[in-house]
TORKOL-4160 file (C-alpha; in steps of 0.2 Angstrom, whole numbers, padded with zeros to 4 digits, m for minus):
402
<pt num="1" X="m0766" Y="0121" Z="0835"/>
<pt num="2" X="m0773" Y="0108" Z="0824"/>
<pt num="3" X="m0760" Y="0095" Z="0818"/>
<pt num="4" X="m0758" Y="0093" Z="0799"/>
<pt num="5" X="m0762" Y="0076" Z="0792"/>
<pt num="6" X="m0751" Y="0069" Z="0777"/>
<pt num="7" X="m0754" Y="0055" Z="0766"/>
<pt num="8" X="m0740" Y="0042" Z="0764"/>
<pt num="9" X="m0736" Y="0048" Z="0747"/>
<pt num="10" X="m0735" Y="0066" Z="0753"/>
<pt num="11" X="m0723" Y="0061" Z="0766"/>
<pt num="12" X="m0712" Y="0051" Z="0754"/>
<pt num="13" X="m0712" Y="0066" Z="0742"/>
<pt num="14" X="m0707" Y="0078" Z="0756"/>
<pt num="15" X="m0693" Y="0067" Z="0761"/>
<pt num="16" X="m0687" Y="0064" Z="0743"/>
<pt num="17" X="m0687" Y="0083" Z="0741"/>
<pt num="18" X="m0676" Y="0085" Z="0757"/>
<pt num="19" X="m0664" Y="0072" Z="0750"/>
<pt num="20" X="m0662" Y="0079" Z="0733"/>
<pt num="21" X="m0659" Y="0097" Z="0740"/>
<pt num="22" X="m0645" Y="0090" Z="0751"/>
<pt num="23" X="m0628" Y="0095" Z="0742"/>
<pt num="24" X="m0619" Y="0080" Z="0750"/>
<pt num="25" X="m0631" Y="0067" Z="0745"/>
<pt num="26" X="m0632" Y="0073" Z="0727"/>
<pt num="27" X="m0614" Y="0067" Z="0723"/>
<pt num="28" X="m0608" Y="0053" Z="0734"/>
<pt num="29" X="m0595" Y="0040" Z="0732"/>
<pt num="30" X="m0597" Y="0024" Z="0742"/>
<pt num="31" X="m0584" Y="0011" Z="0746"/>
<pt num="32" X="m0591" Y="m0006" Z="0750"/>
<pt num="33" X="m0593" Y="m0024" Z="0746"/>
<pt num="34" X="m0606" Y="m0030" Z="0733"/>
<pt num="35" X="m0620" Y="m0041" Z="0740"/>
<pt num="36" X="m0635" Y="m0050" Z="0731"/>
<pt num="37" X="m0631" Y="m0043" Z="0714"/>
<pt num="38" X="m0644" Y="m0047" Z="0701"/>
<pt num="39" X="m0649" Y="m0040" Z="0684"/>
<pt num="40" X="m0667" Y="m0040" Z="0679"/>
<pt num="41" X="m0675" Y="m0043" Z="0662"/>
<pt num="42" X="m0676" Y="m0025" Z="0659"/>
<pt num="43" X="m0657" Y="m0024" Z="0660"/>
<pt num="44" X="m0656" Y="m0014" Z="0677"/>
<pt num="45" X="m0645" Y="m0020" Z="0691"/>
<pt num="46" X="m0651" Y="m0021" Z="0709"/>
<pt num="47" X="m0638" Y="m0025" Z="0723"/>
<pt num="48" X="m0632" Y="m0019" Z="0740"/>
<pt num="49" X="m0616" Y="m0011" Z="0746"/>
<pt num="50" X="m0611" Y="m0016" Z="0764"/>
<pt num="51" X="m0597" Y="m0015" Z="0776"/>
<pt num="52" X="m0594" Y="m0022" Z="0793"/>
<pt num="53" X="m0608" Y="m0012" Z="0801"/>
<pt num="54" X="m0621" Y="m0007" Z="0788"/>
<pt num="55" X="m0629" Y="m0010" Z="0771"/>
<pt num="56" X="m0637" Y="0001" Z="0758"/>
<pt num="57" X="m0649" Y="m0004" Z="0744"/>
<pt num="58" X="m0643" Y="0001" Z="0727"/>
<pt num="59" X="m0649" Y="0002" Z="0709"/>
<pt num="60" X="m0639" Y="0004" Z="0693"/>
<pt num="61" X="m0649" Y="0007" Z="0677"/>
<pt num="62" X="m0645" Y="m0002" Z="0661"/>
<pt num="63" X="m0637" Y="0013" Z="0652"/>
<pt num="64" X="m0624" Y="0016" Z="0666"/>
<pt num="65" X="m0622" Y="m0003" Z="0668"/>
<pt num="66" X="m0617" Y="m0005" Z="0650"/>
<pt num="67" X="m0603" Y="0007" Z="0652"/>
<pt num="68" X="m0594" Y="m0003" Z="0665"/>
<pt num="69" X="m0577" Y="m0010" Z="0660"/>
<pt num="70" X="m0578" Y="m0025" Z="0673"/>
<pt num="71" X="m0592" Y="m0037" Z="0678"/>
<pt num="72" X="m0599" Y="m0034" Z="0695"/>
<pt num="73" X="m0601" Y="m0049" Z="0706"/>
<pt num="74" X="m0605" Y="m0053" Z="0724"/>
<pt num="75" X="m0590" Y="m0051" Z="0736"/>
<pt num="76" X="m0581" Y="m0038" Z="0725"/>
<pt num="77" X="m0575" Y="m0022" Z="0734"/>
<pt num="78" X="m0579" Y="m0007" Z="0723"/>
<pt num="79" X="m0581" Y="0012" Z="0724"/>
<pt num="80" X="m0598" Y="0017" Z="0718"/>
<pt num="81" X="m0602" Y="0035" Z="0713"/>
<pt num="82" X="m0620" Y="0042" Z="0712"/>
<pt num="83" X="m0634" Y="0050" Z="0723"/>
<pt num="84" X="m0646" Y="0046" Z="0737"/>
<pt num="85" X="m0665" Y="0047" Z="0735"/>
<pt num="86" X="m0681" Y="0039" Z="0741"/>
<pt num="87" X="m0690" Y="0025" Z="0731"/>
<pt num="88" X="m0708" Y="0031" Z="0735"/>
<pt num="89" X="m0717" Y="0015" Z="0732"/>
<pt num="90" X="m0707" Y="0006" Z="0746"/>
<pt num="91" X="m0703" Y="0021" Z="0757"/>
<pt num="92" X="m0685" Y="0015" Z="0757"/>
<pt num="93" X="m0670" Y="0026" Z="0753"/>
<pt num="94" X="m0658" Y="0019" Z="0741"/>
<pt num="95" X="m0641" Y="0023" Z="0732"/>
<pt num="96" X="m0643" Y="0027" Z="0713"/>
<pt num="97" X="m0627" Y="0021" Z="0706"/>
<pt num="98" X="m0620" Y="0030" Z="0690"/>
<pt num="99" X="m0602" Y="0024" Z="0690"/>
<pt num="100" X="m0592" Y="0010" Z="0698"/>
<pt num="101" X="m0575" Y="0003" Z="0698"/>
<pt num="102" X="m0566" Y="m0010" Z="0708"/>
<pt num="103" X="m0556" Y="m0004" Z="0723"/>
<pt num="104" X="m0537" Y="m0003" Z="0719"/>
<pt num="105" X="m0539" Y="m0002" Z="0700"/>
<pt num="106" X="m0545" Y="0016" Z="0698"/>
<pt num="107" X="m0527" Y="0022" Z="0693"/>
<pt num="108" X="m0527" Y="0008" Z="0680"/>
<pt num="109" X="m0543" Y="0014" Z="0673"/>
<pt num="110" X="m0537" Y="0032" Z="0672"/>
<pt num="111" X="m0521" Y="0025" Z="0663"/>
<pt num="112" X="m0532" Y="0015" Z="0651"/>
<pt num="113" X="m0542" Y="0030" Z="0646"/>
<pt num="114" X="m0526" Y="0040" Z="0643"/>
<pt num="115" X="m0518" Y="0027" Z="0632"/>
<pt num="116" X="m0534" Y="0025" Z="0623"/>
<pt num="117" X="m0536" Y="0043" Z="0619"/>
<pt num="118" X="m0518" Y="0046" Z="0614"/>
<pt num="119" X="m0519" Y="0031" Z="0602"/>
<pt num="120" X="m0536" Y="0037" Z="0595"/>
<pt num="121" X="m0529" Y="0054" Z="0591"/>
<pt num="122" X="m0515" Y="0045" Z="0581"/>
<pt num="123" X="m0528" Y="0036" Z="0571"/>
<pt num="124" X="m0524" Y="0018" Z="0577"/>
<pt num="125" X="m0543" Y="0014" Z="0578"/>
<pt num="126" X="m0548" Y="0022" Z="0561"/>
<pt num="127" X="m0558" Y="0010" Z="0551"/>
<pt num="128" X="m0548" Y="0014" Z="0535"/>
<pt num="129" X="m0533" Y="0004" Z="0543"/>
<pt num="130" X="m0543" Y="m0012" Z="0546"/>
<pt num="131" X="m0538" Y="m0026" Z="0534"/>
<pt num="132" X="m0550" Y="m0039" Z="0529"/>
<pt num="133" X="m0548" Y="m0057" Z="0534"/>
<pt num="134" X="m0543" Y="m0070" Z="0520"/>
<pt num="135" X="m0556" Y="m0082" Z="0514"/>
<pt num="136" X="m0545" Y="m0097" Z="0517"/>
<pt num="137" X="m0528" Y="m0094" Z="0525"/>
<pt num="138" X="m0514" Y="m0105" Z="0521"/>
<pt num="139" X="m0508" Y="m0104" Z="0539"/>
<pt num="140" X="m0514" Y="m0096" Z="0555"/>
<pt num="141" X="m0502" Y="m0088" Z="0567"/>
<pt num="142" X="m0506" Y="m0088" Z="0586"/>
<pt num="143" X="m0498" Y="m0077" Z="0599"/>
<pt num="144" X="m0502" Y="m0083" Z="0617"/>
<pt num="145" X="m0495" Y="m0093" Z="0631"/>
<pt num="146" X="m0488" Y="m0111" Z="0626"/>
<pt num="147" X="m0497" Y="m0118" Z="0641"/>
<pt num="148" X="m0515" Y="m0115" Z="0646"/>
<pt num="149" X="m0533" Y="m0117" Z="0639"/>
<pt num="150" X="m0531" Y="m0103" Z="0625"/>
<pt num="151" X="m0520" Y="m0113" Z="0613"/>
<pt num="152" X="m0529" Y="m0129" Z="0617"/>
<pt num="153" X="m0546" Y="m0121" Z="0613"/>
<pt num="154" X="m0540" Y="m0113" Z="0596"/>
<pt num="155" X="m0532" Y="m0130" Z="0591"/>
<pt num="156" X="m0548" Y="m0139" Z="0595"/>
<pt num="157" X="m0559" Y="m0127" Z="0585"/>
<pt num="158" X="m0547" Y="m0127" Z="0571"/>
<pt num="159" X="m0546" Y="m0146" Z="0570"/>
<pt num="160" X="m0565" Y="m0147" Z="0570"/>
<pt num="161" X="m0568" Y="m0134" Z="0556"/>
<pt num="162" X="m0553" Y="m0138" Z="0545"/>
<pt num="163" X="m0543" Y="m0153" Z="0551"/>
<pt num="164" X="m0527" Y="m0150" Z="0540"/>
<pt num="165" X="m0526" Y="m0131" Z="0543"/>
<pt num="166" X="m0508" Y="m0127" Z="0549"/>
<pt num="167" X="m0507" Y="m0117" Z="0566"/>
<pt num="168" X="m0490" Y="m0109" Z="0570"/>
<pt num="169" X="m0488" Y="m0104" Z="0588"/>
<pt num="170" X="m0476" Y="m0090" Z="0593"/>
<pt num="171" X="m0477" Y="m0091" Z="0612"/>
<pt num="172" X="m0477" Y="m0076" Z="0623"/>
<pt num="173" X="m0480" Y="m0072" Z="0641"/>
<pt num="174" X="m0497" Y="m0064" Z="0642"/>
<pt num="175" X="m0496" Y="m0056" Z="0659"/>
<pt num="176" X="m0483" Y="m0049" Z="0671"/>
<pt num="177" X="m0467" Y="m0040" Z="0669"/>
<pt num="178" X="m0460" Y="m0041" Z="0651"/>
<pt num="179" X="m0476" Y="m0048" Z="0644"/>
<pt num="180" X="m0480" Y="m0034" Z="0632"/>
<pt num="181" X="m0462" Y="m0035" Z="0625"/>
<pt num="182" X="m0464" Y="m0053" Z="0621"/>
<pt num="183" X="m0481" Y="m0051" Z="0614"/>
<pt num="184" X="m0475" Y="m0037" Z="0602"/>
<pt num="185" X="m0460" Y="m0047" Z="0597"/>
<pt num="186" X="m0471" Y="m0062" Z="0593"/>
<pt num="187" X="m0483" Y="m0052" Z="0582"/>
<pt num="188" X="m0468" Y="m0045" Z="0572"/>
<pt num="189" X="m0460" Y="m0063" Z="0570"/>
<pt num="190" X="m0477" Y="m0070" Z="0563"/>
<pt num="191" X="m0479" Y="m0055" Z="0552"/>
<pt num="192" X="m0463" Y="m0059" Z="0544"/>
<pt num="193" X="m0468" Y="m0077" Z="0540"/>
<pt num="194" X="m0473" Y="m0078" Z="0522"/>
<pt num="195" X="m0487" Y="m0090" Z="0522"/>
<pt num="196" X="m0495" Y="m0084" Z="0538"/>
<pt num="197" X="m0511" Y="m0075" Z="0532"/>
<pt num="198" X="m0520" Y="m0071" Z="0549"/>
<pt num="199" X="m0514" Y="m0069" Z="0567"/>
<pt num="200" X="m0524" Y="m0072" Z="0583"/>
<pt num="201" X="m0518" Y="m0063" Z="0598"/>
<pt num="202" X="m0526" Y="m0069" Z="0614"/>
<pt num="203" X="m0527" Y="m0075" Z="0632"/>
<pt num="204" X="m0540" Y="m0081" Z="0644"/>
<pt num="205" X="m0550" Y="m0070" Z="0656"/>
<pt num="206" X="m0544" Y="m0061" Z="0671"/>
<pt num="207" X="m0544" Y="m0045" Z="0681"/>
<pt num="208" X="m0538" Y="m0028" Z="0673"/>
<pt num="209" X="m0521" Y="m0031" Z="0680"/>
<pt num="210" X="m0520" Y="m0048" Z="0672"/>
<pt num="211" X="m0525" Y="m0041" Z="0655"/>
<pt num="212" X="m0514" Y="m0025" Z="0656"/>
<pt num="213" X="m0501" Y="m0031" Z="0644"/>
<pt num="214" X="m0513" Y="m0030" Z="0630"/>
<pt num="215" X="m0516" Y="m0011" Z="0635"/>
<pt num="216" X="m0498" Y="m0006" Z="0633"/>
<pt num="217" X="m0494" Y="0006" Z="0618"/>
<pt num="218" X="m0480" Y="m0006" Z="0613"/>
<pt num="219" X="m0492" Y="m0020" Z="0609"/>
<pt num="220" X="m0504" Y="m0008" Z="0601"/>
<pt num="221" X="m0490" Y="m0001" Z="0589"/>
<pt num="222" X="m0485" Y="m0019" Z="0585"/>
<pt num="223" X="m0503" Y="m0023" Z="0579"/>
<pt num="224" X="m0505" Y="m0007" Z="0570"/>
<pt num="225" X="m0489" Y="m0010" Z="0560"/>
<pt num="226" X="m0493" Y="m0028" Z="0556"/>
<pt num="227" X="m0496" Y="m0031" Z="0538"/>
<pt num="228" X="m0505" Y="m0047" Z="0542"/>
<pt num="229" X="m0523" Y="m0046" Z="0548"/>
<pt num="230" X="m0524" Y="m0047" Z="0567"/>
<pt num="231" X="m0539" Y="m0054" Z="0577"/>
<pt num="232" X="m0539" Y="m0049" Z="0595"/>
<pt num="233" X="m0546" Y="m0062" Z="0607"/>
<pt num="234" X="m0542" Y="m0056" Z="0625"/>
<pt num="235" X="m0552" Y="m0061" Z="0640"/>
<pt num="236" X="m0571" Y="m0064" Z="0640"/>
<pt num="237" X="m0584" Y="m0056" Z="0630"/>
<pt num="238" X="m0586" Y="m0041" Z="0642"/>
<pt num="239" X="m0567" Y="m0038" Z="0643"/>
<pt num="240" X="m0560" Y="m0024" Z="0632"/>
<pt num="241" X="m0542" Y="m0020" Z="0630"/>
<pt num="242" X="m0533" Y="m0007" Z="0619"/>
<pt num="243" X="m0528" Y="m0022" Z="0608"/>
<pt num="244" X="m0546" Y="m0025" Z="0604"/>
<pt num="245" X="m0548" Y="m0007" Z="0597"/>
<pt num="246" X="m0532" Y="m0008" Z="0586"/>
<pt num="247" X="m0534" Y="m0025" Z="0579"/>
<pt num="248" X="m0543" Y="m0028" Z="0562"/>
<pt num="249" X="m0556" Y="m0038" Z="0571"/>
<pt num="250" X="m0561" Y="m0042" Z="0589"/>
<pt num="251" X="m0567" Y="m0059" Z="0594"/>
<pt num="252" X="m0576" Y="m0061" Z="0611"/>
<pt num="253" X="m0566" Y="m0077" Z="0615"/>
<pt num="254" X="m0551" Y="m0086" Z="0608"/>
<pt num="255" X="m0563" Y="m0100" Z="0602"/>
<pt num="256" X="m0573" Y="m0087" Z="0593"/>
<pt num="257" X="m0557" Y="m0080" Z="0585"/>
<pt num="258" X="m0553" Y="m0098" Z="0578"/>
<pt num="259" X="m0570" Y="m0099" Z="0571"/>
<pt num="260" X="m0568" Y="m0082" Z="0563"/>
<pt num="261" X="m0551" Y="m0086" Z="0556"/>
<pt num="262" X="m0554" Y="m0103" Z="0550"/>
<pt num="263" X="m0569" Y="m0108" Z="0538"/>
<pt num="264" X="m0577" Y="m0125" Z="0539"/>
<pt num="265" X="m0569" Y="m0136" Z="0526"/>
<pt num="266" X="m0586" Y="m0143" Z="0521"/>
<pt num="267" X="m0592" Y="m0126" Z="0517"/>
<pt num="268" X="m0576" Y="m0123" Z="0507"/>
<pt num="269" X="m0578" Y="m0139" Z="0497"/>
<pt num="270" X="m0596" Y="m0135" Z="0494"/>
<pt num="271" X="m0592" Y="m0117" Z="0488"/>
<pt num="272" X="m0578" Y="m0124" Z="0477"/>
<pt num="273" X="m0590" Y="m0137" Z="0469"/>
<pt num="274" X="m0602" Y="m0124" Z="0466"/>
<pt num="275" X="m0589" Y="m0113" Z="0457"/>
<pt num="276" X="m0584" Y="m0128" Z="0447"/>
<pt num="277" X="m0602" Y="m0131" Z="0441"/>
<pt num="278" X="m0604" Y="m0112" Z="0437"/>
<pt num="279" X="m0587" Y="m0112" Z="0428"/>
<pt num="280" X="m0592" Y="m0128" Z="0418"/>
<pt num="281" X="m0609" Y="m0121" Z="0414"/>
<pt num="282" X="m0601" Y="m0104" Z="0408"/>
<pt num="283" X="m0588" Y="m0114" Z="0397"/>
<pt num="284" X="m0602" Y="m0125" Z="0389"/>
<pt num="285" X="m0613" Y="m0110" Z="0386"/>
<pt num="286" X="m0598" Y="m0101" Z="0378"/>
<pt num="287" X="m0594" Y="m0116" Z="0368"/>
<pt num="288" X="m0611" Y="m0117" Z="0361"/>
<pt num="289" X="m0611" Y="m0099" Z="0356"/>
<pt num="290" X="m0595" Y="m0100" Z="0347"/>
<pt num="291" X="m0600" Y="m0116" Z="0338"/>
<pt num="292" X="m0616" Y="m0107" Z="0332"/>
<pt num="293" X="m0606" Y="m0092" Z="0327"/>
<pt num="294" X="m0594" Y="m0104" Z="0317"/>
<pt num="295" X="m0609" Y="m0112" Z="0309"/>
<pt num="296" X="m0616" Y="m0095" Z="0304"/>
<pt num="297" X="m0600" Y="m0090" Z="0296"/>
<pt num="298" X="m0598" Y="m0107" Z="0287"/>
<pt num="299" X="m0616" Y="m0105" Z="0280"/>
<pt num="300" X="m0612" Y="m0087" Z="0273"/>
<pt num="301" X="m0607" Y="m0083" Z="0256"/>
<pt num="302" X="m0589" Y="m0082" Z="0260"/>
<pt num="303" X="m0588" Y="m0101" Z="0262"/>
<pt num="304" X="m0603" Y="m0107" Z="0251"/>
<pt num="305" X="m0598" Y="m0096" Z="0236"/>
<pt num="306" X="m0581" Y="m0089" Z="0238"/>
<pt num="307" X="m0579" Y="m0084" Z="0219"/>
<pt num="308" X="m0595" Y="m0074" Z="0220"/>
<pt num="309" X="m0589" Y="m0066" Z="0236"/>
<pt num="310" X="m0572" Y="m0062" Z="0228"/>
<pt num="311" X="m0581" Y="m0054" Z="0213"/>
<pt num="312" X="m0591" Y="m0043" Z="0224"/>
<pt num="313" X="m0576" Y="m0037" Z="0233"/>
<pt num="314" X="m0567" Y="m0033" Z="0217"/>
<pt num="315" X="m0582" Y="m0023" Z="0211"/>
<pt num="316" X="m0582" Y="m0014" Z="0228"/>
<pt num="317" X="m0563" Y="m0010" Z="0226"/>
<pt num="318" X="m0567" Y="m0003" Z="0208"/>
<pt num="319" X="m0580" Y="0008" Z="0215"/>
<pt num="320" X="m0569" Y="0014" Z="0229"/>
<pt num="321" X="m0555" Y="0017" Z="0216"/>
<pt num="322" X="m0566" Y="0027" Z="0206"/>
<pt num="323" X="m0571" Y="0038" Z="0220"/>
<pt num="324" X="m0553" Y="0040" Z="0226"/>
<pt num="325" X="m0548" Y="0046" Z="0208"/>
<pt num="326" X="m0563" Y="0058" Z="0207"/>
<pt num="327" X="m0559" Y="0065" Z="0224"/>
<pt num="328" X="m0541" Y="0067" Z="0219"/>
<pt num="329" X="m0546" Y="0076" Z="0202"/>
<pt num="330" X="m0558" Y="0088" Z="0211"/>
<pt num="331" X="m0544" Y="0092" Z="0224"/>
<pt num="332" X="m0532" Y="0095" Z="0210"/>
<pt num="333" X="m0543" Y="0107" Z="0201"/>
<pt num="334" X="m0547" Y="0117" Z="0217"/>
<pt num="335" X="m0528" Y="0118" Z="0221"/>
<pt num="336" X="m0525" Y="0124" Z="0202"/>
<pt num="337" X="m0538" Y="0137" Z="0203"/>
<pt num="338" X="m0531" Y="0143" Z="0219"/>
<pt num="339" X="m0513" Y="0144" Z="0212"/>
<pt num="340" X="m0520" Y="0154" Z="0196"/>
<pt num="341" X="m0528" Y="0167" Z="0208"/>
<pt num="342" X="m0512" Y="0168" Z="0218"/>
<pt num="343" X="m0501" Y="0170" Z="0202"/>
<pt num="344" X="m0513" Y="0184" Z="0196"/>
<pt num="345" X="m0511" Y="0193" Z="0212"/>
<pt num="346" X="m0492" Y="0191" Z="0212"/>
<pt num="347" X="m0492" Y="0197" Z="0194"/>
<pt num="348" X="m0502" Y="0212" Z="0198"/>
<pt num="349" X="m0490" Y="0217" Z="0212"/>
<pt num="350" X="m0474" Y="0214" Z="0201"/>
<pt num="351" X="m0464" Y="0229" Z="0194"/>
<pt num="352" X="m0464" Y="0221" Z="0177"/>
<pt num="353" X="m0483" Y="0224" Z="0176"/>
<pt num="354" X="m0480" Y="0243" Z="0178"/>
<pt num="355" X="m0466" Y="0242" Z="0164"/>
<pt num="356" X="m0478" Y="0234" Z="0152"/>
<pt num="357" X="m0490" Y="0248" Z="0155"/>
<pt num="358" X="m0477" Y="0261" Z="0148"/>
<pt num="359" X="m0467" Y="0265" Z="0164"/>
<pt num="360" X="m0448" Y="0265" Z="0165"/>
<pt num="361" X="m0437" Y="0260" Z="0179"/>
<pt num="362" X="m0421" Y="0271" Z="0182"/>
<pt num="363" X="m0406" Y="0263" Z="0191"/>
<pt num="364" X="m0389" Y="0270" Z="0194"/>
<pt num="365" X="m0373" Y="0260" Z="0189"/>
<pt num="366" X="m0373" Y="0253" Z="0207"/>
<pt num="367" X="m0391" Y="0246" Z="0204"/>
<pt num="368" X="m0400" Y="0258" Z="0216"/>
<pt num="369" X="m0417" Y="0264" Z="0210"/>
<pt num="370" X="m0419" Y="0282" Z="0206"/>
<pt num="371" X="m0437" Y="0288" Z="0209"/>
<pt num="372" X="m0434" Y="0307" Z="0208"/>
<pt num="373" X="m0425" Y="0318" Z="0196"/>
<pt num="374" X="m0415" Y="0326" Z="0210"/>
<pt num="375" X="m0407" Y="0310" Z="0213"/>
<pt num="376" X="m0398" Y="0311" Z="0196"/>
<pt num="377" X="m0382" Y="0321" Z="0192"/>
<pt num="378" X="m0375" Y="0327" Z="0175"/>
<pt num="379" X="m0363" Y="0315" Z="0166"/>
<pt num="380" X="m0370" Y="0300" Z="0176"/>
<pt num="381" X="m0373" Y="0284" Z="0167"/>
<pt num="382" X="m0391" Y="0278" Z="0170"/>
<pt num="383" X="m0399" Y="0262" Z="0166"/>
<pt num="384" X="m0417" Y="0263" Z="0160"/>
<pt num="385" X="m0427" Y="0247" Z="0161"/>
<pt num="386" X="m0441" Y="0245" Z="0149"/>
<pt num="387" X="m0453" Y="0230" Z="0148"/>
<pt num="388" X="m0444" Y="0222" Z="0133"/>
<pt num="389" X="m0426" Y="0227" Z="0138"/>
<pt num="390" X="m0413" Y="0239" Z="0145"/>
<pt num="391" X="m0405" Y="0255" Z="0139"/>
<pt num="392" X="m0389" Y="0264" Z="0146"/>
<pt num="393" X="m0389" Y="0282" Z="0144"/>
<pt num="394" X="m0379" Y="0297" Z="0150"/>
<pt num="395" X="m0387" Y="0312" Z="0159"/>
<pt num="396" X="m0384" Y="0328" Z="0150"/>
<pt num="397" X="m0393" Y="0340" Z="0162"/>
<pt num="398" X="m0405" Y="0339" Z="0177"/>
<pt num="399" X="m0421" Y="0350" Z="0179"/>
<pt num="400" X="m0430" Y="0345" Z="0195"/>
<pt num="401" X="m0446" Y="0352" Z="0201"/>
<pt num="402" X="m0445" Y="0360" Z="0218"/>
């Protein structure tokens, strides 16, 4: 039997197919120590996972790497999830990493996601609740540890940008038991100070356990309820906490938070000078316009020939008076004509009009009108009403038509 000859590419493609069809290798979680971690200019990460007896080459593409909530580094013990395949060019199998988390903090990540989702559903992260930072705060409040680099960095940046800006520190523990309660209490205290216009809440970098106080719902609720704008400056640029999502603004570092909260004094002075120049120019322009208007009025006939202007106004009043009198006369004539027509209609409907035409109105002694002969009885006294007077008569007999 003749042996089949394969090319190297065909062999690698065949092995790749075998690996991809193996159900165990399509979804694998590996535990190991990161070694030789590097990120290329394309944004993809290449590294190895090793234990006491072996090593496997790994790759993590940029899109998956961007979703990590920690910074991988050599020596870190992690649990990586992904699949196994063959890189055909080198003929070397490698582990394609799709997710990764530090060993021992997996439960913290799950708790983090639970809290994040619960607060998102409550609307804590909605943009409509975000408050703008003041242009120039009267005083900046700071919630952080009273010792350490954070308050020193904020103080140095503030002094460099605005030397006489007031800082008010309300110290709190930033990690460990009871830290969340102290942070929330300090935020509430600074929020009650009248001249504190912005609050920085921050601490330095650390592990997820170190930063956990800023993931507590208690701290999130304090930031959400705060009427003063809050800047979150927790950890390094790649660190994210729940406080970052709730705060009105997130700063990558505490120093950056100070730069966002405090403007440069020179820029403020320049802006103020520019506003003063604009205000002065606007005032001068308005003054010139009003002076021109006054000159125009003074050159008008009301000032140059007041007697002539008064005569013109008198003539105008006479004209208006004539128009009013004419309008009143026409109105009166229209109303009189209407009344005459109405009187004629009323007169036509009056009983007296019928009497003037020769009719007689018969009434009994009680004043009731008798319209038929059958309503009369012999010997009854009847009043007969004529157009020019009244006659009382006695009924002799009644002959009524049936």
